[in-house]
DRENDRENDO-239985 format. One line per field, with one value per residue (C-alpha): chain; x, y, z; residue number from 1; residue in three letters. Coordinates in pm, 1 decimal, padded with zeros to 6 digits, always signed. Last residue first. Layout:
ch <- (A	...)
c1 <- (X	...)
c2 <- (Y	...)
c3 <- (Z	...)
i <- (NUM	...)
aa <- (ALA	...)
END
This chain:
ch <- (A	A	A	A	A	A	A	A	A	A	A	A	A	A	A	A	A	A	A	A	A	A	A	A	A	A	A	A	A	A	A	A	A	A	A	A	A	A	A	A	A	A	A	A	A	A	A	A	A	A	A	A	A	A	A	A	A	A	A	A	A	A	A	A	A	A	A	A	A	A	A	A	A	A	A	A	A	A	A	A	A	A	A	A	A	A	A	A	A	A	A	A	A	A	A	A	A	A	A	A	A	A	A	A	A	A	A	A)
c1 <- (+01437.8	+01417.4	+01201.6	+00871.1	+00885.5	+00688.5	+00990.2	+01006.7	+00646.0	+00684.0	+01013.4	+00865.3	+00576.2	+00811.8	+01040.3	+00753.1	+00585.4	+00908.5	+01021.7	+00703.8	+00400.5	+00232.3	+00509.9	+00689.9	+00360.2	+00288.6	+00627.1	+00591.5	+00246.8	+00365.1	+00663.0	+00430.2	+00200.8	+00494.2	+00606.5	+00259.1	+00016.4	-00109.5	-00337.4	-00289.7	-00616.4	-00926.5	-00907.9	-01166.1	-00940.4	-00666.1	-00900.5	-01055.8	-00712.7	-00597.7	-00921.8	-00883.0	-00526.4	-00630.0	-00924.2	-00688.1	-00453.2	-00735.9	-00876.2	-00556.6	-00320.5	-00266.8	-00448.2	-00214.8	+00085.9	-00077.3	-00186.2	-00512.6	-00472.3	-00635.7	-00335.5	-00145.8	-00454.7	-00527.5	-00165.4	-00114.1	-00450.8	-00388.5	-00026.0	-00173.0	-00230.6	-00368.5	-00704.3	-00851.0	-01217.9	-01357.7	-01348.0	-01091.3	-00771.5	-00459.7	-00221.9	+00131.8	+00246.9	+00557.2	+00903.1	+01044.3	+01088.2	+00715.6	+00546.9	+00308.4	+00089.3	+00052.7	-00311.4	-00204.4	-00047.4	+00114.1	+00155.4	+00393.3)
c2 <- (-00925.4	-00754.4	-00928.3	-00760.5	-00580.5	-00759.8	-00780.6	-00399.6	-00365.1	-00646.3	-00515.0	-00162.2	-00283.2	-00462.2	-00159.1	+00085.1	-00141.4	-00174.4	+00189.4	+00363.7	+00438.0	+00734.8	+00925.9	+00609.6	+00461.3	+00778.8	+00767.2	+00397.4	+00457.1	+00751.4	+00550.7	+00257.3	+00492.1	+00613.2	+00254.2	+00187.5	-00034.6	-00382.9	-00586.1	-00909.5	-01084.6	-01002.5	-00628.1	-00402.1	-00215.7	-00172.4	-00015.8	+00211.4	+00320.3	+00402.7	+00588.7	+00785.8	+00878.8	+01006.1	+01194.5	+01370.2	+01458.7	+01612.3	+01798.7	+01991.3	+01890.1	+02122.8	+01893.6	+01616.2	+01795.1	+01871.5	+01509.1	+01334.2	+00959.1	+00811.2	+00684.0	+00555.7	+00384.4	+00206.6	+00097.0	-00034.5	-00207.9	-00383.5	-00465.4	-00695.0	-00704.3	-01049.2	-01051.1	-01053.8	-00995.0	-00892.9	-00520.6	-00477.2	-00658.5	-00658.9	-00946.5	-00909.8	-01212.2	-01378.3	-01295.2	-01211.2	-00845.0	-00841.8	-00945.6	-00761.2	-01016.8	-01021.5	-00962.8	-00660.6	-00880.7	-00629.5	-00661.7	-00404.5)
c3 <- (-02073.5	-01735.6	-01479.2	-01392.5	-01063.2	-00791.2	-00561.4	-00538.6	-00421.1	-00169.0	-00032.5	-00025.4	+00188.9	+00429.3	+00461.8	+00510.3	+00767.3	+00966.3	+00942.2	+01046.6	+00834.4	+00665.4	+00489.2	+00377.9	+00253.8	+00055.3	-00117.6	-00197.8	-00349.2	-00557.4	-00686.5	-00763.9	-00957.4	-01170.3	-01238.0	-01374.2	-01185.6	-01266.4	-01043.7	-00850.5	-00759.4	-00555.2	-00603.1	-00439.2	-00197.0	-00456.9	-00713.1	-00452.0	-00329.7	-00683.4	-00751.2	-00427.6	-00513.6	-00858.2	-00702.6	-00461.6	-00749.3	-00955.0	-00654.1	-00594.4	-00319.9	-00020.8	+00226.6	+00110.5	+00263.4	+00597.3	+00606.6	+00524.4	+00485.0	+00174.0	-00021.7	+00281.7	+00424.5	+00095.1	+00052.7	+00405.7	+00415.8	+00081.8	+00172.8	+00432.3	+00808.5	+00892.8	+01065.9	+01415.7	+01483.0	+01821.4	+01752.1	+01479.5	+01570.5	+01361.1	+01297.1	+01168.9	+00971.6	+01115.9	+00980.9	+01324.4	+01225.9	+01162.4	+00842.0	+00613.5	+00438.7	+00058.9	-00040.6	-00245.1	-00510.9	-00746.1	-01120.7	-01265.7)
i <- (108	107	106	105	104	103	102	101	100	99	98	97	96	95	94	93	92	91	90	89	88	87	86	85	84	83	82	81	80	79	78	77	76	75	74	73	72	71	70	69	68	67	66	65	64	63	62	61	60	59	58	57	56	55	54	53	52	51	50	49	48	47	46	45	44	43	42	41	40	39	38	37	36	35	34	33	32	31	30	29	28	27	26	25	24	23	22	21	20	19	18	17	16	15	14	13	12	11	10	9	8	7	6	5	4	3	2	1)
aa <- (LYS	GLU	PRO	GLU	LYS	GLU	SER	ASP	LEU	ILE	GLU	TRP	ALA	ARG	ALA	THR	VAL	LEU	THR	GLY	TYR	THR	LYS	ALA	ILE	GLN	ASP	LYS	LEU	LEU	VAL	ILE	ASP	GLU	ALA	SER	PHE	THR	ILE	PRO	GLU	LYS	CYS	GLY	PHE	ILE	ARG	ASP	ALA	MET	ARG	PHE	ARG	LYS	VAL	LYS	GLU	LYS	GLY	ASP	LEU	LYS	ALA	SER	GLU	GLN	THR	GLU	VAL	LEU	LEU	ALA	ASN	VAL	ALA	VAL	GLU	ARG	LEU	THR	PHE	ILE	SER	GLU	GLU	GLU	GLY	SER	LYS	VAL	LYS	ILE	SER	LYS	GLY	ASP	ILE	GLY	THR	ILE	PRO	THR	GLU	PHE	ASN	ILE	LYS	MET)
END
């Protein structure tokens, strides 16, 4: 499935959420959500073996560096959705899942 990680995360009002880093303000995108969710250290992720941690890092690195939509397997999308749900609250999880689900390739 091709995913556009530059898609903004919107609030309940439908407007793009903005985040501030120092003096700079930017739009909160699926890129930040996905990278943070894959790299966050939790009690659960602390128990993962090195192979799984490297897999998550490589996914995050690929997402962080992408300038256009990229393709991920259905299995990787499930992992990403699971990690987002464990990392973020209801609004961000719902918006991220909407984007990830809407990017599914149409059935033929």
